[in-house]
TISEZA-566196 format. One record per residue (C-alpha): x, y, z; residue number from 1; chain. Coordinates in steps of 0.1 Angstrom, whole numbers, padded with zeros to 4 digits. Layout:
# residues N
r east:X&north:Y&up:Z&resi:NUM&chain:A
...
# end
This chain:
# residues 129
r east:1013&north:-0853&up:0245&resi:1&chain:A
r east:1002&north:-0859&up:0281&resi:2&chain:A
r east:1037&north:-0854&up:0294&resi:3&chain:A
r east:1041&north:-0821&up:0275&resi:4&chain:A
r east:1007&north:-0809&up:0288&resi:5&chain:A
r east:1017&north:-0818&up:0324&resi:6&chain:A
r east:1050&north:-0799&up:0320&resi:7&chain:A
r east:1032&north:-0768&up:0306&resi:8&chain:A
r east:1008&north:-0770&up:0335&resi:9&chain:A
r east:1038&north:-0772&up:0360&resi:10&chain:A
r east:1055&north:-0742&up:0343&resi:11&chain:A
r east:1023&north:-0721&up:0343&resi:12&chain:A
r east:1019&north:-0729&up:0380&resi:13&chain:A
r east:1055&north:-0720&up:0387&resi:14&chain:A
r east:1050&north:-0687&up:0368&resi:15&chain:A
r east:1019&north:-0678&up:0388&resi:16&chain:A
r east:1037&north:-0687&up:0421&resi:17&chain:A
r east:1067&north:-0666&up:0411&resi:18&chain:A
r east:1046&north:-0636&up:0401&resi:19&chain:A
r east:1025&north:-0638&up:0432&resi:20&chain:A
r east:1056&north:-0640&up:0454&resi:21&chain:A
r east:1072&north:-0610&up:0436&resi:22&chain:A
r east:1040&north:-0589&up:0439&resi:23&chain:A
r east:1027&north:-0599&up:0473&resi:24&chain:A
r east:1057&north:-0609&up:0493&resi:25&chain:A
r east:1087&north:-0592&up:0480&resi:26&chain:A
r east:1073&north:-0561&up:0463&resi:27&chain:A
r east:1099&north:-0562&up:0436&resi:28&chain:A
r east:1090&north:-0578&up:0403&resi:29&chain:A
r east:1100&north:-0585&up:0367&resi:30&chain:A
r east:1079&north:-0561&up:0347&resi:31&chain:A
r east:1083&north:-0578&up:0313&resi:32&chain:A
r east:1078&north:-0616&up:0316&resi:33&chain:A
r east:1069&north:-0625&up:0280&resi:34&chain:A
r east:1081&north:-0658&up:0264&resi:35&chain:A
r east:1113&north:-0642&up:0251&resi:36&chain:A
r east:1123&north:-0633&up:0287&resi:37&chain:A
r east:1116&north:-0668&up:0302&resi:38&chain:A
r east:1132&north:-0701&up:0296&resi:39&chain:A
r east:1131&north:-0736&up:0309&resi:40&chain:A
r east:1164&north:-0748&up:0321&resi:41&chain:A
r east:1178&north:-0783&up:0317&resi:42&chain:A
r east:1161&north:-0795&up:0349&resi:43&chain:A
r east:1127&north:-0783&up:0338&resi:44&chain:A
r east:1127&north:-0751&up:0360&resi:45&chain:A
r east:1114&north:-0717&up:0349&resi:46&chain:A
r east:1141&north:-0691&up:0346&resi:47&chain:A
r east:1137&north:-0653&up:0341&resi:48&chain:A
r east:1159&north:-0634&up:0317&resi:49&chain:A
r east:1164&north:-0597&up:0308&resi:50&chain:A
r east:1160&north:-0577&up:0340&resi:51&chain:A
r east:1158&north:-0543&up:0321&resi:52&chain:A
r east:1123&north:-0537&up:0332&resi:53&chain:A
r east:1117&north:-0542&up:0369&resi:54&chain:A
r east:1092&north:-0526&up:0393&resi:55&chain:A
r east:1086&north:-0519&up:0430&resi:56&chain:A
r east:1054&north:-0520&up:0449&resi:57&chain:A
r east:1051&north:-0503&up:0483&resi:58&chain:A
r east:1030&north:-0519&up:0510&resi:59&chain:A
r east:0999&north:-0499&up:0501&resi:60&chain:A
r east:1000&north:-0511&up:0465&resi:61&chain:A
r east:1007&north:-0547&up:0475&resi:62&chain:A
r east:0977&north:-0547&up:0498&resi:63&chain:A
r east:0956&north:-0530&up:0471&resi:64&chain:A
r east:0965&north:-0557&up:0446&resi:65&chain:A
r east:0956&north:-0584&up:0471&resi:66&chain:A
r east:0923&north:-0567&up:0474&resi:67&chain:A
r east:0918&north:-0568&up:0436&resi:68&chain:A
r east:0924&north:-0606&up:0437&resi:69&chain:A
r east:0900&north:-0611&up:0465&resi:70&chain:A
r east:0873&north:-0589&up:0450&resi:71&chain:A
r east:0877&north:-0605&up:0416&resi:72&chain:A
r east:0874&north:-0640&up:0431&resi:73&chain:A
r east:0842&north:-0628&up:0449&resi:74&chain:A
r east:0830&north:-0611&up:0417&resi:75&chain:A
r east:0826&north:-0579&up:0437&resi:76&chain:A
r east:0823&north:-0551&up:0411&resi:77&chain:A
r east:0820&north:-0523&up:0436&resi:78&chain:A
r east:0851&north:-0535&up:0454&resi:79&chain:A
r east:0871&north:-0538&up:0422&resi:80&chain:A
r east:0861&north:-0504&up:0410&resi:81&chain:A
r east:0872&north:-0490&up:0444&resi:82&chain:A
r east:0905&north:-0509&up:0442&resi:83&chain:A
r east:0912&north:-0496&up:0406&resi:84&chain:A
r east:0905&north:-0460&up:0418&resi:85&chain:A
r east:0928&north:-0465&up:0448&resi:86&chain:A
r east:0956&north:-0479&up:0426&resi:87&chain:A
r east:0953&north:-0449&up:0403&resi:88&chain:A
r east:0939&north:-0469&up:0373&resi:89&chain:A
r east:0907&north:-0448&up:0373&resi:90&chain:A
r east:0902&north:-0411&up:0379&resi:91&chain:A
r east:0897&north:-0403&up:0416&resi:92&chain:A
r east:0861&north:-0391&up:0409&resi:93&chain:A
r east:0830&north:-0408&up:0421&resi:94&chain:A
r east:0814&north:-0407&up:0386&resi:95&chain:A
r east:0843&north:-0425&up:0370&resi:96&chain:A
r east:0842&north:-0452&up:0398&resi:97&chain:A
r east:0804&north:-0456&up:0394&resi:98&chain:A
r east:0808&north:-0460&up:0356&resi:99&chain:A
r east:0835&north:-0486&up:0361&resi:100&chain:A
r east:0814&north:-0504&up:0387&resi:101&chain:A
r east:0784&north:-0506&up:0363&resi:102&chain:A
r east:0807&north:-0520&up:0335&resi:103&chain:A
r east:0822&north:-0545&up:0359&resi:104&chain:A
r east:0788&north:-0556&up:0371&resi:105&chain:A
r east:0779&north:-0564&up:0335&resi:106&chain:A
r east:0812&north:-0582&up:0329&resi:107&chain:A
r east:0810&north:-0602&up:0361&resi:108&chain:A
r east:0773&north:-0607&up:0360&resi:109&chain:A
r east:0756&north:-0637&up:0375&resi:110&chain:A
r east:0743&north:-0653&up:0343&resi:111&chain:A
r east:0746&north:-0689&up:0355&resi:112&chain:A
r east:0772&north:-0711&up:0371&resi:113&chain:A
r east:0808&north:-0705&up:0363&resi:114&chain:A
r east:0840&north:-0722&up:0373&resi:115&chain:A
r east:0868&north:-0703&up:0389&resi:116&chain:A
r east:0902&north:-0721&up:0392&resi:117&chain:A
r east:0885&north:-0754&up:0387&resi:118&chain:A
r east:0858&north:-0749&up:0414&resi:119&chain:A
r east:0822&north:-0738&up:0413&resi:120&chain:A
r east:0819&north:-0702&up:0421&resi:121&chain:A
r east:0791&north:-0707&up:0446&resi:122&chain:A
r east:0814&north:-0727&up:0468&resi:123&chain:A
r east:0843&north:-0704&up:0466&resi:124&chain:A
r east:0841&north:-0672&up:0487&resi:125&chain:A
r east:0869&north:-0650&up:0500&resi:126&chain:A
r east:0844&north:-0627&up:0518&resi:127&chain:A
r east:0862&north:-0633&up:0551&resi:128&chain:A
r east:0896&north:-0624&up:0538&resi:129&chain:A
# end
């Protein structure tokens, strides 16, 4: 059981690294990475299948997605709302952005200590990024 759990953890980490590299470095990504389109080869490596759905990100979109990650890690509702507007996920209207910001503040609210990626939120800040 422990070995299977460790292998799953390695595969998840590999999937996160692959996705981050596709989004943030390359700008070309597999747009449908569900379990039917992924397999583990005989050496325990993650392999992608079915490249029928692919996508491209230009530099502006890649940097905007990086900003989403940073603002999420910092629990910055206003920053996330702005990012979602800039990415076209929200109408380009101040009222829509403000409504989203309010909802994100509730969702990301500071109602006690939370852990993020195994570390206490208070010790993790990406504010300087």
